Structure formats: structure tokens, C-alpha cells
C-alpha positions as CSV (number, residue, x, y, z in Angstrom):
1,M,65.2,216.1,-40.2
2,R,67.0,215.3,-37.2
3,E,65.5,212.8,-34.2
4,G,62.8,215.0,-32.2
5,E,63.0,218.0,-34.2
6,E,59.1,218.7,-35.1
7,V,58.1,218.6,-38.4
8,V,56.1,222.7,-39.8
9,R,53.5,222.2,-41.9
10,P,52.2,225.2,-43.9
11,A,48.2,226.3,-42.6
12,G,45.4,224.5,-43.6
13,H,47.9,221.5,-44.9
14,R,46.4,217.7,-45.1
15,P,48.7,215.2,-44.9
16,T,48.7,212.4,-48.2
17,P,47.9,209.3,-46.9
18,P,49.8,206.0,-47.5
19,R,48.8,204.6,-50.9
20,Y,48.6,200.9,-51.1
21,H,48.7,199.2,-54.4
22,R,46.3,196.5,-54.2
23,R,46.9,194.0,-57.5
24,V,43.4,193.2,-58.9
25,T,43.5,189.7,-60.2
26,V,41.6,188.1,-63.0
27,P,38.9,186.8,-61.2
28,D,38.2,190.1,-58.8
29,K,37.4,191.5,-62.6
30,I,35.0,188.8,-63.5
31,A,33.5,188.1,-60.2
32,Q,31.9,191.6,-60.3
33,S,30.1,190.8,-63.4
34,E,26.1,190.8,-63.1
35,T,25.6,187.7,-65.2
36,L,28.2,185.5,-63.1
37,H,26.5,183.4,-60.4
38,V,29.1,181.7,-58.2
39,S,27.1,179.9,-55.8
40,T,27.5,180.2,-51.7
41,H,25.5,177.5,-50.4
42,P,27.1,175.4,-47.9
43,A,25.5,172.3,-49.5
44,V,27.4,172.9,-53.0
45,L,30.7,174.0,-51.1
46,H,30.5,170.4,-49.3
47,K,29.7,168.9,-52.1
48,L,32.2,170.5,-54.3
49,G,35.2,169.4,-52.0
50,V,33.8,165.7,-52.4
51,L,34.3,166.1,-56.3
52,R,37.6,167.6,-56.1
53,D,38.9,165.1,-54.5
54,E,41.2,163.6,-56.4
55,A,40.5,160.2,-54.4
56,T,36.7,160.2,-55.3
57,E,36.0,157.1,-57.4
58,P,34.1,156.9,-60.6
59,K,30.9,155.7,-58.7
60,K,31.0,158.5,-56.2
61,F,32.0,161.1,-58.8
62,R,29.0,160.4,-60.7
63,E,26.8,160.9,-57.5
64,V,28.2,163.9,-56.7
65,V,27.8,165.5,-60.4
66,R,24.1,164.6,-60.5
67,E,23.5,165.8,-56.6
68,L,25.5,169.3,-57.6
69,S,23.8,169.6,-61.5
70,W,20.0,169.4,-59.1
71,L,21.3,172.2,-56.7
72,L,22.9,174.3,-59.9
73,G,19.8,174.0,-61.8
74,Y,17.3,174.7,-58.8
75,E,19.2,178.6,-59.0
76,A,19.4,178.9,-62.7
77,L,15.6,178.5,-62.8
78,Q,15.3,181.2,-60.3
79,D,14.5,183.9,-62.8
80,A,12.1,181.1,-64.7
81,K,8.3,182.9,-65.6
82,T,5.3,180.6,-64.3
83,R,1.5,181.0,-65.2
84,P,-1.2,180.8,-62.8
85,L,-3.1,177.0,-62.6
86,E,-6.3,176.2,-61.0
87,I,-6.5,173.0,-59.1
88,T,-8.4,171.7,-56.2
89,T,-7.0,170.7,-53.0
90,P,-8.6,168.3,-50.4
91,M,-10.3,171.2,-48.8
92,E,-11.1,173.7,-51.7
93,P,-10.6,175.2,-54.7
94,M,-7.1,177.5,-55.4
95,V,-5.3,179.1,-57.8
96,A,-1.4,177.6,-58.2
97,S,1.6,178.2,-59.9
98,E,3.4,176.1,-62.9
99,L,6.1,176.7,-65.5
100,G,5.6,178.8,-67.7
101,E,8.6,178.8,-70.1
102,R,9.5,175.3,-72.2
103,I,13.3,174.8,-70.7
104,G,15.5,173.3,-73.6
105,L,18.9,171.1,-71.9
106,I,22.2,170.9,-73.6
107,P,24.6,168.9,-72.8
108,I,27.8,169.0,-74.1
109,L,29.1,165.7,-74.9
110,R,30.2,163.5,-73.1
111,A,31.3,165.6,-69.5
112,G,27.5,167.2,-69.7
113,L,25.7,164.1,-70.3
114,G,26.1,163.7,-65.9
115,M,24.1,166.5,-65.5
116,V,20.8,166.0,-67.5
117,D,19.2,163.3,-64.9
118,A,19.1,165.9,-62.4
119,M,18.0,168.4,-64.4
120,L,15.3,166.3,-65.6
121,E,14.1,166.1,-62.4
122,L,13.9,169.7,-61.6
123,M,11.7,169.9,-65.0
124,P,10.4,166.4,-66.4
125,T,9.0,167.9,-69.3
126,A,12.1,169.7,-70.3
127,Q,13.3,168.8,-73.7
128,V,16.7,167.5,-74.3
129,W,19.2,167.5,-77.4
130,H,22.6,166.6,-77.8
131,L,25.6,168.8,-79.2
132,G,29.3,167.1,-79.5
133,L,32.4,169.1,-79.7
134,F,35.3,168.0,-78.2
135,R,38.8,170.5,-77.6
136,D,42.0,170.3,-79.9
137,E,44.8,169.1,-77.3
138,R,47.2,171.3,-79.6
139,T,45.1,174.6,-80.5
140,L,42.9,174.3,-77.3
141,R,40.1,175.6,-79.9
142,P,36.6,173.0,-80.1
143,V,35.2,170.9,-83.0
144,E,32.0,170.6,-83.3
145,Y,31.5,166.4,-84.2
146,Y,27.4,165.9,-83.2
147,N,24.6,168.1,-83.7
148,K,20.8,166.5,-83.0
149,L,19.4,170.1,-82.7
150,P,15.6,170.0,-83.9
151,D,15.1,172.3,-87.3
152,S,13.8,175.7,-85.3
153,A,13.4,176.9,-81.6
154,T,10.8,175.2,-79.9
155,V,11.6,176.4,-76.3
156,D,11.8,179.5,-74.3
157,L,14.8,178.7,-72.1
158,C,18.4,176.9,-73.0
159,L,20.4,175.5,-70.1
160,I,23.7,174.7,-71.4
161,L,25.3,171.5,-69.5
162,D,29.6,170.8,-69.3
163,P,30.7,170.5,-65.9
164,M,33.9,173.0,-66.8
165,L,34.1,176.3,-68.1
166,A,38.1,176.2,-69.0
167,T,39.1,178.6,-72.0
168,G,35.3,179.6,-72.8
169,G,35.9,177.7,-76.3
170,S,33.5,175.1,-76.4
171,A,30.7,177.2,-74.2
172,T,30.9,180.0,-76.9
173,A,30.8,178.0,-79.7
174,A,27.8,176.5,-78.4
175,I,26.1,179.7,-77.7
176,D,27.2,180.2,-81.4
177,V,25.0,177.1,-82.6
178,L,21.8,178.2,-80.6
179,K,21.7,181.3,-81.7
180,R,22.3,180.5,-85.3
181,W,19.5,177.8,-84.9
182,G,17.5,180.3,-83.2
183,A,17.7,180.5,-79.7
184,V,17.5,184.0,-79.2
185,M,15.6,187.0,-78.1
186,P,12.9,186.2,-76.7
187,V,15.2,182.9,-76.1
188,R,17.3,182.7,-73.4
189,I,20.0,181.0,-72.8
190,K,22.3,180.2,-69.9
191,L,25.3,178.3,-68.9
192,V,25.3,175.9,-65.9
193,N,28.8,174.9,-65.2
194,L,30.6,172.8,-61.8
195,I,34.0,174.8,-61.8
196,A,34.9,178.1,-64.2
197,A,38.0,179.6,-64.4
198,P,38.5,183.4,-65.4
199,E,39.8,182.8,-68.6
200,G,36.4,180.9,-69.8
201,V,33.9,183.7,-67.9
202,A,35.7,186.6,-69.8
203,A,35.3,184.8,-73.1
204,V,32.0,184.1,-72.4
205,H,31.5,187.3,-71.4
206,A,32.9,189.5,-74.4
207,A,31.3,187.0,-77.3
208,H,27.9,186.8,-75.3
209,P,27.6,189.3,-72.7
210,D,23.8,188.4,-72.1
211,V,24.3,184.9,-71.3
212,H,24.3,184.3,-67.7
213,I,26.8,181.7,-65.8
214,H,25.5,179.6,-62.9
215,T,28.5,177.7,-61.3
216,A,29.6,176.4,-58.1
217,A,32.9,178.2,-58.0
218,L,35.6,180.0,-59.8
219,D,38.8,179.0,-60.1
220,R,42.2,180.8,-60.0
221,G,42.8,179.8,-63.6
222,L,44.2,177.6,-66.6
223,N,47.5,176.0,-66.7
224,E,49.0,176.0,-69.5
225,K,47.3,172.6,-70.9
226,G,44.3,174.3,-70.9
227,Y,43.1,173.0,-67.3
228,I,41.5,174.4,-64.7
229,M,43.3,174.8,-61.0
230,P,42.7,173.9,-58.6
231,G,40.0,172.4,-60.8
232,L,39.1,168.5,-60.3
233,G,41.1,167.4,-63.4
234,D,39.1,166.0,-66.7
235,A,35.4,165.8,-65.8
236,G,34.6,163.2,-68.4
237,Y,37.5,161.0,-67.4
238,R,37.2,161.1,-63.8
239,Q,33.0,160.2,-64.2
240,F,33.8,157.1,-66.9
241,G,37.0,156.3,-65.3
242,T,39.0,156.4,-68.5
243,G,42.0,157.5,-67.2
244,G,43.8,160.9,-68.1
245,Q,45.1,164.1,-66.4
246,G,43.9,164.1,-62.6
């Protein structure tokens, strides 16, 4: 067609709109899940920035882990059941509410320990059990080395506490242990993580689609060593000042 020449199209012809191919990333797909809850609270975002900063010293790091855990725990308990409780105020009797579910906290050793105290502030009557899993640095698979769960399930809601959801291996292994132990319907299981990687979220969804995940951030992905990027390094090392990858 020469410049200035009019294009003649058949009657009723509708031009085809241009196509824009947008690359859909893993986080885009994962973020649409109904069981993934990424906090958007300004206080969470602010504290997360402090936590990520490599200049944050272990003492401050532990404090912020505690503060973030409290905030995420508050959100994770949003759908916890309550029951009526008759009380008397200084003015008159009334029907108030109290937590109607028995809560179990399962910190994944050792990094998950820093999240326990904040959760106990929210739920002083919660039961705490410890589950030890470490990641084999060669295979990136979890290895269970410590299990202090009681003989049978005694709670209605289990919160697994682990700062990082990276490959999802430790999380899925912990959920497997809890379900074998008896934490299945009507008992609910939730994950509470400070930072999650799309690979870890996908692994949990694939193995346990009924488990909800509450996190402060969904990061870009994992590097070749299985660390979350941009992440915050190794949460256990940074809490306890023992060195390692930052």
C-alpha cells in the first residue's frame, strides 16, 4: 500500500484488536489462590522492610520477628470460632464472647521458636508442641529429627510457625506429620510464614490444598541454593547470630 492510499475493507468488517502477550509469572498464578493470604497492612510492610535489611542486628531482628508474628497471628485467627460467655461488667450483666476453639502452635525448630511468644500473647491458653525439621543442603529435602506431639490430637486449629516458606518441603512434611497424628477434619491446619516463595506455596497447594497460608510477603522465587529472593537470608542464623548466608 502506498502512502496516502485508503484501505478498502468489506462491509461489516471488524478490525482485529492488537494482541498483547503478557508473560504470566508463577507469583501471578499463585497469588490468585483462595488459600493464600498475603498481608497488606502498612505496619506489616514497614516491619518487613526492617527485617529484610542486612544491617538489622540479631536483637532487633528477633524483636521484629515477634512483632510480625503477632500481626500475622491476628490475621490468621480472623475466622476462629467463638462461643458466648456470660459476664458482669461494672454496669450490668451481659453476654460476651470467648475463643471457642482449642489452638495448637507448632513451631518448626529452630527458626520457628522466635514466633511462639507473640502467638502466646494472642492466645495464652494455646498448646505448644515442637517439631524439628532440617533441610538437607544437598537434596533440599526436609529431614525430621525431633517430634514432641502428644499421642492424639487435642486441638481444633493447628498453626504451623516457620519464618520462611521456601521449597515447601518442610511445610508439607510438617502437615503430613500432623495429618497422620490426627489433625484432620474437623481440625484445621494453617501455615504462618513471614516470607513465602511461589515454589513453596505451589508445593503446599499441590500436596495439601485444604491448608491456608498466611504470610507477610510473596517474594520472586528461589535461587540455585534454595534461598528466597530477595528474601532476608537465613532466618535462623539471623535470629541467633550464628552466621551463614545473609
